[in-house]
C-alpha positions as CSV (number, residue, x, y, z in Angstrom):
1,M,-24.0,28.4,-18.6
2,R,-20.7,27.7,-18.4
3,N,-20.4,30.2,-15.5
4,L,-23.3,28.4,-13.6
5,V,-21.4,25.2,-13.7
6,V,-18.7,26.8,-11.9
7,I,-19.7,28.6,-9.9
8,G,-22.3,25.7,-8.6
9,A,-19.8,23.2,-9.0
10,T,-17.3,25.6,-6.3
11,L,-20.1,25.4,-4.1
12,V,-20.8,21.5,-3.5
13,T,-16.9,21.0,-3.3
14,L,-16.5,20.0,0.0
15,F,-13.3,19.5,1.0
16,G,-12.4,15.9,3.0
17,T,-11.5,15.0,6.7
18,G,-9.5,16.0,9.6
19,A,-6.4,14.5,11.5
20,V,-5.3,12.6,14.6
21,A,-1.5,11.0,15.6
22,A,-1.6,7.6,15.7
23,A,0.5,5.0,13.9
24,D,-0.4,3.4,10.5
25,E,-2.0,0.5,10.1
26,P,-1.6,-1.5,6.5
27,A,-5.3,-1.9,4.8
28,P,-6.0,-5.5,4.6
29,G,-4.5,-7.1,1.0
30,S,-2.6,-4.0,0.3
31,D,1.0,-5.3,-0.6
32,S,2.9,-2.0,1.4
33,A,3.4,-4.3,4.0
34,D,6.8,-5.8,1.9
35,P,9.3,-3.7,3.0
36,A,10.9,-4.5,-1.0
37,T,7.5,-1.8,-1.6
38,Q,8.9,1.2,-0.4
39,R,6.5,4.6,-1.1
40,G,7.5,8.0,0.6
41,T,9.9,8.7,3.0
42,P,10.4,6.5,6.4
43,G,9.8,8.0,10.0
44,R,7.6,10.4,11.1
45,G,3.9,10.9,8.9
46,Y,3.1,15.0,9.1
47,A,-1.1,14.6,8.4
48,L,-3.4,16.9,7.7
49,G,-7.2,16.1,6.8
50,G,-9.7,17.9,4.8
51,A,-12.8,20.4,5.3
52,H,-14.3,20.3,9.2
53,V,-17.1,19.0,7.6
54,L,-19.5,18.2,10.3
55,G,-20.6,14.4,11.2
56,I,-17.2,13.3,9.9
57,P,-14.7,11.0,12.4
58,Y,-11.8,13.1,11.4
59,D,-10.1,11.4,13.8
60,E,-10.4,8.3,12.6
61,Y,-10.5,9.1,9.2
62,I,-6.9,11.1,9.5
63,R,-5.4,8.0,11.2
64,R,-6.4,6.1,8.2
65,T,-5.9,8.0,5.3
66,G,-2.7,6.6,3.0
67,A,-2.7,3.6,5.7
68,G,-2.7,1.2,3.0
69,W,0.3,2.7,1.0
70,F,2.4,4.3,3.8
71,P,2.5,1.8,6.5
72,G,4.9,2.6,9.7
73,L,4.9,6.3,9.5
74,D,4.7,7.9,13.2
75,R,1.8,9.5,12.9
76,E,1.8,12.9,14.0
77,I,-1.2,15.5,14.1
78,V,-0.8,18.7,12.3
79,D,-3.2,20.8,13.3
80,Y,-5.3,24.1,11.1
81,P,-8.6,25.7,10.6
82,A,-9.7,23.2,8.1
83,G,-12.5,26.3,6.4
84,Q,-15.1,24.8,4.8
85,V,-16.1,25.5,1.4
86,Q,-19.0,28.4,2.2
87,G,-16.3,29.8,4.9
88,H,-17.7,33.6,5.4
89,T,-19.8,33.0,2.0
90,L,-23.4,32.6,3.8
91,E,-22.6,35.4,6.6
92,R,-21.7,38.1,4.4
93,L,-24.8,37.4,2.3
94,F,-27.3,37.1,5.0
95,P,-25.3,39.2,8.3
96,G,-26.1,37.5,11.2
97,I,-26.6,33.9,9.6
98,G,-23.0,32.6,11.2
99,R,-25.0,32.1,14.4
100,L,-26.2,29.2,13.5
101,D,-22.7,27.9,14.2
102,D,-23.5,28.5,18.2
103,S,-26.0,25.6,18.0
104,F,-24.5,23.7,15.0
105,P,-20.5,23.3,15.7
106,G,-18.6,22.8,13.1
107,L,-22.1,23.7,10.5
108,G,-19.0,26.6,9.5
109,I,-21.5,28.9,8.0
110,D,-19.0,31.9,9.2
111,G,-15.8,29.8,10.1
112,P,-12.7,29.8,8.7
113,S,-12.4,30.5,4.7
114,V,-10.3,27.6,3.3
115,G,-7.6,29.8,1.9
116,E,-7.1,31.4,5.4
117,S,-7.0,28.0,6.5
118,V,-4.4,27.2,4.1
119,D,-2.1,29.9,5.3
120,E,-1.9,29.0,8.9
121,G,-1.6,25.3,7.8
122,E,1.1,26.2,5.8
123,V,3.2,27.5,8.6
124,N,2.2,25.0,11.0
125,L,3.1,22.3,9.0
126,E,6.5,23.7,7.6
127,N,7.4,24.4,11.7
128,A,6.2,20.4,12.2
129,I,8.4,19.0,9.8
130,R,11.3,21.5,10.6
131,A,11.4,19.9,14.6
132,G,10.0,16.3,13.8
133,G,12.9,15.4,10.7
134,P,12.6,13.0,8.1
135,G,9.2,11.4,7.0
136,T,6.3,12.0,4.7
137,A,3.6,14.7,4.4
138,I,0.0,13.5,3.8
139,G,-2.7,16.0,2.8
140,L,-6.4,14.6,2.1
141,S,-8.3,17.0,0.2
142,E,-7.7,20.5,1.2
143,G,-4.9,19.3,3.6
144,A,-3.4,18.6,0.4
145,L,-3.3,22.6,-0.5
146,V,-1.3,23.1,2.5
147,L,1.5,20.1,1.3
148,N,1.0,22.2,-2.0
149,A,2.1,25.7,-0.3
150,V,4.9,24.1,2.1
151,Q,6.2,22.7,-1.3
152,A,6.3,26.5,-2.7
153,R,8.0,27.5,0.1
154,L,10.2,24.9,0.3
155,A,10.9,24.8,-3.4
156,G,13.7,28.3,-3.1
157,D,14.7,28.1,0.4
158,P,18.5,27.2,1.4
159,T,17.8,25.6,4.7
160,A,15.2,23.0,3.3
161,P,14.8,19.7,4.6
162,A,17.0,17.8,1.9
163,P,14.9,15.9,-1.0
164,D,16.3,12.1,0.9
165,D,14.6,13.5,4.0
166,L,11.2,14.7,2.9
167,S,8.7,13.7,0.5
168,F,4.7,14.6,0.0
169,A,1.7,12.6,-0.8
170,T,-1.8,14.0,-1.5
171,Y,-4.8,12.6,-1.8
172,G,-8.4,13.9,-4.4
173,D,-6.0,17.5,-4.6
174,P,-8.0,20.6,-5.5
175,V,-5.4,21.2,-7.5
176,A,-3.9,18.5,-9.1
177,R,-2.4,19.0,-13.0
178,H,-1.5,15.2,-12.9
179,A,-0.6,12.3,-15.3
180,F,-4.4,12.0,-16.4
181,G,-5.6,15.4,-16.2
182,E,-6.4,17.9,-14.0
183,S,-8.6,19.4,-11.0
184,F,-12.4,21.5,-11.5
185,L,-9.8,24.3,-9.9
186,T,-6.9,24.8,-12.3
187,R,-9.2,24.1,-15.3
188,N,-11.7,26.5,-14.5
189,F,-9.4,29.4,-12.8
190,P,-6.5,30.6,-14.4
191,V,-3.1,30.8,-11.9
192,G,-3.3,34.1,-9.7
193,S,-7.3,34.2,-9.7
194,V,-9.0,34.4,-6.1
195,V,-11.9,32.0,-6.8
196,P,-15.0,33.0,-5.0
197,S,-16.6,31.4,-1.8
198,L,-13.0,29.9,-0.6
199,D,-10.7,33.2,-0.6
200,Y,-8.3,30.4,-2.3
201,R,-5.3,31.7,-5.2
202,I,-4.8,29.6,-7.5
203,P,-0.9,28.6,-7.4
204,P,1.5,28.2,-10.0
205,P,3.2,24.5,-10.8
206,V,6.2,24.2,-8.5
207,E,9.4,22.9,-9.4
208,S,9.6,20.8,-6.0
209,Q,12.8,18.8,-4.8
210,Y,11.1,16.6,-3.4
211,D,9.2,13.0,-4.6
212,T,5.4,13.2,-4.8
213,H,2.8,10.8,-4.4
214,M,-0.6,12.3,-6.2
215,F,-3.3,9.7,-5.6
216,V,-6.5,10.5,-7.6
217,S,-10.4,8.8,-7.7
218,A,-11.2,8.0,-11.4
219,Y,-14.0,11.1,-11.5
220,D,-13.6,12.4,-9.3
221,S,-14.8,16.2,-9.5
222,I,-12.6,17.9,-7.1
223,A,-9.1,16.2,-8.7
224,D,-10.4,14.6,-12.1
225,W,-12.4,17.0,-13.7
226,P,-13.6,16.3,-17.5
227,D,-12.1,18.4,-20.4
228,R,-14.6,18.9,-22.0
229,Q,-17.0,20.4,-19.9
230,D,-20.0,20.6,-22.2
231,N,-20.2,16.9,-22.0
232,W,-23.1,16.7,-19.4
233,M,-22.9,13.4,-18.8
234,A,-19.4,13.4,-17.8
235,V,-20.2,16.3,-15.8
236,A,-22.5,14.8,-14.3
237,N,-21.1,11.7,-13.1
238,A,-17.9,14.1,-11.5
239,V,-20.2,15.5,-9.8
240,V,-21.6,12.4,-8.3
241,G,-17.8,11.2,-8.4
242,L,-17.4,13.7,-5.6
243,A,-19.5,11.6,-3.1
244,T,-18.4,8.7,-3.9
245,G,-14.9,8.8,-4.4
246,H,-13.2,12.1,-3.2
247,T,-12.6,10.8,0.3
248,A,-12.6,7.5,-0.2
249,V,-9.5,7.4,-2.5
250,A,-7.3,8.1,0.8
251,F,-8.6,4.3,2.1
252,T,-7.2,2.8,-1.0
253,D,-4.7,-0.3,-1.1
254,P,-2.2,-0.8,-3.9
255,S,-3.5,-4.2,-5.2
256,M,-7.1,-1.8,-6.4
257,V,-4.9,-0.1,-9.3
258,P,-3.7,-1.7,-12.1
259,P,0.0,-0.8,-13.2
260,Q,-1.3,1.2,-16.3
261,N,-2.8,4.0,-14.2
262,I,0.5,4.5,-12.5
263,R,2.4,7.1,-13.8
264,T,5.9,8.9,-13.5
265,T,7.4,11.7,-14.4
266,V,10.6,13.3,-13.2
267,N,11.2,17.3,-13.2
268,S,13.8,19.1,-14.0
269,R,15.2,19.0,-10.1
270,G,15.7,15.3,-10.4
271,A,12.2,14.5,-8.1
272,T,9.8,12.1,-9.1
273,T,5.6,12.9,-9.5
274,T,3.8,9.3,-9.2
275,T,0.3,9.6,-9.7
276,Y,-1.7,6.6,-9.1
277,L,-5.6,6.7,-10.9
278,I,-7.8,4.9,-8.8
279,P,-10.8,3.0,-10.7
280,E,-14.1,2.7,-8.7
281,Q,-15.6,-1.0,-9.3
282,H,-18.5,0.9,-10.9
283,L,-19.1,4.6,-12.7
284,P,-19.8,6.7,-10.4
285,L,-23.1,7.4,-11.7
286,V,-24.1,4.0,-11.1
287,I,-22.3,2.3,-8.2
288,P,-25.5,3.8,-6.1
289,F,-27.7,1.4,-7.7
290,K,-25.1,-1.2,-5.8
291,Y,-26.0,-0.2,-2.8
292,L,-29.8,-0.7,-3.7
293,G,-29.7,-4.1,-4.2
294,V,-29.6,-4.0,-8.0
295,D,-27.4,-7.4,-9.5
296,Q,-24.0,-7.5,-10.9
297,A,-25.2,-8.5,-14.0
298,T,-27.3,-5.4,-14.5
299,L,-24.2,-2.8,-13.1
300,T,-21.9,-4.5,-15.8
301,Q,-24.6,-3.6,-18.7
302,L,-25.3,0.1,-17.4
303,D,-21.8,0.6,-17.4
304,A,-21.2,0.0,-20.5
305,V,-24.1,1.9,-22.0
306,L,-22.8,5.0,-19.9
307,Q,-18.8,4.6,-20.2
308,P,-18.6,6.3,-23.7
309,M,-20.4,9.1,-23.6
310,V,-18.7,9.6,-20.1
311,D,-15.3,9.1,-21.1
312,A,-15.7,11.3,-24.8
313,G,-15.3,14.2,-21.7
314,Y,-11.9,13.1,-21.3
315,A,-9.0,13.8,-23.5
316,R,-6.9,10.5,-21.9
317,N,-9.1,8.5,-24.0
318,D,-8.8,9.8,-27.4
319,D,-5.9,6.9,-27.9
320,P,-7.3,3.4,-26.7
321,L,-4.0,2.0,-26.6
322,T,-2.7,4.9,-23.6
323,A,-5.8,4.8,-21.8
324,P,-6.4,3.7,-18.1
325,I,-8.8,1.4,-16.7
326,T,-11.4,4.2,-15.1
327,V,-14.3,1.0,-14.3
328,D,-12.9,-1.7,-13.0
329,P,-16.0,-4.5,-11.3
330,V,-13.0,-6.9,-10.3
331,N,-9.9,-5.1,-8.7
332,G,-11.6,-1.3,-8.6
333,Y,-12.8,-0.2,-5.1
334,D,-16.0,0.3,-3.6
335,P,-16.2,3.6,-1.8
336,A,-18.6,2.0,1.0
337,A,-16.5,-0.8,1.9
338,V,-13.5,1.3,2.1
339,T,-14.7,4.0,4.1
340,A,-16.9,1.7,6.7
341,P,-13.9,0.5,8.7
342,A,-13.1,3.8,9.8
343,T,-16.7,5.1,9.9
344,Q,-17.8,2.0,12.3
345,A,-14.4,2.7,14.3
346,A,-15.9,5.9,15.5
347,F,-19.8,5.6,15.3
348,G,-20.2,1.7,15.5
349,G,-23.3,0.4,13.1
350,D,-23.4,-1.8,10.2
351,A,-21.1,-1.4,7.1
352,D,-23.8,-0.5,4.5
353,P,-24.0,2.9,3.4
354,V,-27.3,3.7,5.2
355,S,-26.3,2.4,8.0
356,Q,-22.9,4.6,8.0
357,L,-24.8,7.5,7.0
358,L,-27.6,7.3,10.0
359,S,-24.7,6.7,12.0
360,G,-23.1,9.7,11.6
361,L,-26.6,11.6,11.8
362,Q,-26.8,9.9,15.4
363,Y,-23.4,11.2,16.5
364,V,-24.2,14.6,15.5
365,L,-27.5,14.6,17.2
366,N,-25.8,13.0,20.4
367,N,-23.3,15.5,20.5
368,M,-25.5,19.0,20.0
369,P,-25.0,21.6,22.4
370,R,-27.8,21.9,25.0
């Protein structure tokens, strides 16, 4: 049964967004506009998005990824295939099905795999960094895998940029080992193993010489998988957390994370890794009811009933004195609300979740090949 959970969760692990060159703009309400609050390395913003998923406004998403945390960077697109989870999997199982890609560009039935994409992205990102000079590399979802590969590549390279000239920032890292937990992949696949469907080999932890910022949406199944996988409530909540927070975490800002949810460690090379565990307003299992019009009092009651069961699946909650805040109805973020500006800028329409979905669908229909 556990293997079925692992395989099923792997197949629904769709890695987020795309990329474009643009300048960062601080998110409304962000304290990162204050010059006294400095994160990352000024200069270039080497930006990579996640998988090229049909109907996602990649250009607008990557322009806004991390804008609330790293304002003022001169964004530079770092192109790579950004293959989807299914990669060549379905074509291998059903020869000929890949022809669907001809009629639905971006569907990715027989597109490049995640592993192939990371290999190409690794070379492209390192070349961009060496040519572009000081800055911060920013990777969302699958893009974070590329950042990890480059950190490993530069860790033992005597010609690598100086530590003061480069830093890294990951959002929804699929191989995250962070201060509050781990990703789905690192919990279920040992180092060196190749993940089915992804053609991706799990890398070992790396002692990087560069400072790293890790942004994790609480309960995101990709980056924040339960320690106790026999807790079905925690697993169900995390799977829904993929849909609510995995990509949306890229559009958060510092006002949305409580101080106790920020932890910094220093490695043997003197580099810091800072984890930001960012809570949503409600549990992923609960927040969809908000979009259906359920009142705040009822949502809070649902959280109160379900959260103890969910949190029992995470070892970080075993000691209440050190447990992070993972649901915050006051300062936590609303996934639909933080995503709406990017979706509206790309597709138009209203800000509510249903309108966003319909606008994306209409865009796909309007841009199908004749």
